[in-house]
N, C-alpha and C positions, 0 to 999 in steps of 0.2 A: 630407388627412392619410395619410401613408403608413403602413400596418401594419408589424408586425414581421414577420408571415407574407411581406410583398411584399418586405421589404427581404432576408430570407433567400432567395428565390426569386431575386433579381437576382444573389446570390452576394457581396453585401458583405462584408466581412472583420470590421468592428467597430462595432459600435452602442452606445449607451448608454442608450436610453429604457427605461422601465418596461416590463417584460414581457420584454426582450430574453434575459436568461439563461436565465429559464423557458420560453421559446419554442425554446432549443436543448435544453433537458430534454425538452420535449413532443415536439420532432422527431426524437429519437433512435430508431432501429429497429435491432434484432440484425442482424448480417450483415457488411455493408461499412461500418457507421457506426462510428466512434470518438468516445467520449465523456470528457471529463477536466474537474473542476471542483473548484478550490482556492480559499484564502481570498484570491486575488489577482484568477482570473479563469474563464471557463467556456468551454470548446472543444468544437466539435462537427466533427468530420472526416468528408467523404465520399471514397470510391473511392480509389484507389491510384494515383499518379503515378509512383512508384518502390518498389520494395522493397529494404530494406537487406540488402545482401550476407551470406552467412555463408561466412567463411574465418579463416585463420589471424591475420589482422592484430587489431591493438585495434579493439574495437567502436567506440570515438569516432572513430577513422580512417575506417571505413565507413559511420558515419553522416555524416560531413562529407562524404565522397565522394558519396552520395547529395543531400546537401543542396546541393553544389556543382553538380551535373548538373542538378536542378531550376531553380536560379538561371539556369544557362545555356539553358536550355530555355524560360525566359522568366518563371517564376514568382519576384516580385519579393522576396517574403518567405518562403522554405519553412520548413516546420517538420515535423520528425520526430515521431512519436506512435506510443505503443504499449507493450508490455511486454518485459521481459528475464527469463529463467527464473533460478531458484536457482542451478542450475548454468550458470556464465556461460561454458562452453564448449559448450552448447547453442545451437541457433538462436533468435535474438531474433526477437519477432512486432513488427517496427519497419516502419514505412514512412512515405513523404513522400507524404500525400494529393493528391489531385486539388482537392479544394475544402475549405478551412478557414474556419469561422465563429466569430469570437471576441466575446464579451461580458464585461462585468464580473462580480464574484462574485455566485453565488446569493444570499449573506447580502445584497446591497446591490440585489437587487430584491425590490421589497414584495410581488409576488404568490407569493413562495416560502412566505410565511405561511399559504396556503391549504392545507388538509391534503391529503396523497394519499388516495386510496381503501383503505380497508380490505382487507386480505388476503381473498381468496375463499375460504370455508370448503372445506376439500379435506381428504381423508383420507390424509395424507401417512404413508408408511413410512419409519421411520428406522433406519439400519442403522450402527452404529459401526465404525469401521476405526482401530484394533482396538478390541476390546472394553474398557470402560474398566478392567477388572481387569488385562488385557495391558498396557495403558500404564502404570498405576500399577506394575507389575512391571517395566517398562523404566526408569521413573524410579527405582526402588529399585536396579537393576543399574547404573545410573548414577552414582548417589549413591555407591555402594560403591566403585566404580572411581575417583571423585573423593577419597574420604577415604583412598584409596591412593595419591594425589599423581600418578595418572595423567594427567589435565587437571582445568583449572580450571573449564569450564562448557560446558553443552550446552544447546541449545533442541530439546527434543522435541515434535514435532507430532502430533496425531491429525486423523481425518477423519470426516464423517457424511455417508452417502451417503442423499439423499430421494428417494423417487419417489411418484407419485400416479396413475398411469395416463394422464397427457397431458404435454404440454412445459410447463414454467415460463415464466411471463409475465414475462420479463426487463424488459419496459419498466415494469411495474408494480412490480418489486421496485426497480428504480434510483429510480423516483420517491420510493419510501418510504426507501430510504437516504439519497438527497440532501437530503431535508428533515429528517432525525433528527439529524445533526451536521454543522452550517453551516460549523463551524470546522475541519472535516476534508478529506479528498481521496476525491472519488466518481469512480468510474470504471467505464465498460465498453467491453471491447475484444475484436476476435475472437481464438481462440486457433487454433494450428497444427491442431488436430484438427477444426476446423468450429464449435465452440463459442463460449461466451461469458465471457470472464472479467470479473465485475463484483464491487464492494466498495466499502467505504468506511473507507479506512485514516486513522489519527489521527496517521501518522507520516512526517514530512518526511526524507528521505534527504539531499539536498543541493538547495539552489536557486543560482543564480547569476544575478544582474543587474549588468553591467559587471563591475566589479573587486570587487564585494561578495559574499560567500557567505555562507549561512545553512545550517544544519544541525540538526536537533532531534530526536536519539536519545531513544525511550521504552524503558526497561527498569525493571523492578518494578512490579507491578500489584496491585489487590485489587478484588473486585467491587464495585458500587454497591450501595445499598439503597434502598428506596421509602420507609423510615423516614427522616426528616431527621436527627434525632438520631444515630442510629446510622451513616448515610452520613458525616455530619461526623467522628464517631469513627474510623470504617475510613480517614479520608482522613488523619487526624491520626496515626493508628498507622502508616499506610505511610512517613509522613516521617521517621519513628523506627525503622524496621523494619532490624536490622542486616542480616541476610540480603538485604532488596531493595536497601538503599543498596550493600552489595557487589555485587551483580549489576548496577546501574546504574553503579558506577565502573568495572566492567571494561569497560562498552562506551564510555562516555565519554573512558576513556584511550586506547583504541584509536583512536577517531576522530579525538583529538587528534592523536595519533602519525601517522596517515595524512594528514591535512589540512595539519599544520603546514608541511611542506617546501614546500607551494603557496603561503606566504602570506608577507606581510611583517609582519603582525600576525594574531594570533589571540586571541580572548576566550574563555574557559570558565569560567562561573561556579562559585565552590567547592563550592556545594551545589545539588542540583537543586529545582526546583519541583513542582506538581502539575497535571497535566493531566487533564480529565475528557472522557469521552464519554457518550453515555447509557447505557452498561452497565458501565463501568470508570474507575478512578482510577488514573494512571500516574505515576510519576515522570518528569521531562521535564528536561532541560537543553538550553538554545537557545545553540549555538555560532555564533559570527560571526567572520568573518574579511576581509581585503584581501588580494587575489590578487597576487602578484609578478609574474605574467605573464598579461595580459589574454588571451591566446590560449588559455588552458586552459579548456575549456568545461565547462559543469555536469555532462554526461554522463561527461566525463574524471574528474571529481571522483567522482561517484557511482560508477564503476566502481573507483577507487581505494580505496574504503571497503567496498565489497560483497564478501563479505555480513559486515555487522558482528556482533560478539558477540550483539547483541539478536535476531538470527534464526537463527544458527549455532552460536557459543559460542568458546572460547578454550582452547587455542590453534587457529586457525580449520582449518589441515588436519587436527589430531587430531579437531575436533570434527566435521567432515564425515565422517570415517569411522566414528566413533560413530553419527551419523545414519543412515548407510547400513547399520549392523549392527541398530539397533533400530528404525527406522520401516518399516513393511511396506507401503510406497507410495511412488511417485517424485512429488516435490512439484510438479514442472513449473514453473508460474509463481509458484505460492506461496510467499512470503518472497524474490521477484525484485524486479524494481523497474518501475514504471510512471509514465509521464509524457509530457513532453515537451521538445524543445530545438530552437532556431533557429541559422540559419546564423552569427549572431554569436556563438555560445556560450552564449546566456543559456537557461534552462530550470528546470524544477522535476520533481524525479525523488524518488517517494516509494516506500516499503516496502509491498509487496503483501501486507498482512494484513488481517484482517477482510473477508474475500473468499471467493467460490465460483466454480466452473465450471459454468456451466450448458450443457446439451445437450439434445436431444428426449427423451433417456430420464429426466431428472431434474437434480439438482443433487449437487454434492459440495462439501461446506464445508470450512472447516481452521480450526485452531486451534491456537496451540503455547504452551509456558511454559519460562521460563528455569530451567533446572536448576544448581543448585550445590550443594555439599557439605552445607548444611544443610537443603536441600530436605525437604519431607515428600511422599511420594508422592500421601496423599490430598489434600492442597492444591493441588498442581498439577495433579491430574485437576479437582479442582473449578474451578480457574481457567480451564482451557480450556472447561468447560463455561460458565462465565460469559461468555467471549469468543465461543461461538456465537451468544450471545443477539441479537448485532447483525443475523445474517442469519436466524433462526430466526424473529425479530419481524417481520423484512421478508416472511416468506413465510407467517406464520401458522402455524407449527408449534412443537413443544415436545419435549423430551428425555424 
């Protein structure tokens, strides 16, 4: 019988045997490898056949150029994979890989039920950027400006820098992230600075399969509780929260407006539902549509809605300026887009949240909160702290 590892060694592109998806997870190594897992598939890419160019043309055109070049060079089914920054004028970290292995979703692989090794006990030093008090003051300043009708919403982020005297174990962290929320999107891709962007995002920006598009904006959140009764109470309260429902509606309306021109029909539920991760409850709306022009790619659709008010604010241009004024760091790939797209235009592109950038020096974690005129600075600071838990648990660190 042929083993999964023998199949991978031969470079076959798609198999469905038990253990195939977890074999791709096990085979990942930081550096030249790119890993992406979704509720529909698991991908592991090796090497670089072609780097997506950085110039003034639309990103979707540049990606299509790279895919076409790969096909002309003999690759029958080329795929672009990687990450796009929050600032879409900055270079994207996208490539057409030399080898791409495909497998079914991790959730469909029975071996994913085996737990990942527990984090090694390390003495992590945690440095907030900025300090929680400064972050709360930034939220308060934004609230004051919104109450003066300057703008409607801004998403303000903060970071944690973690060090422990040794390089972080990216493979072990990816294993724990992948097993924690099988309904989400787990990724690990190289960064332009030579590190690794890895995370477990709950939020699908846009996917396309043929003429069918799906988007799943999340906005409005509350931390989970270990107590079942309290967890249910928090979920119910989120569904009735005027502040969170308003924040969610801003995002959904913006995405409907951006996507509708591409569609012959588009369906947007009247009220959001709940989506959960291991650490958070989110208000969630699944938008579906049928494309009018089947040549419009998933990436073109993703670029049309990026950045959404869920990671930036509204109006977008004004919120970008406020972020530049109030956040003391460059977001880089955080709150950008990560995923894959093929030469036919199909693809899955997700919002780059619940993530960290790893380097030889340590980790930088990111988390943000949607701020509206009714926001409470202490509550938004607590929300970002809860969102950090996804990664803090993966490395065995605490605030």
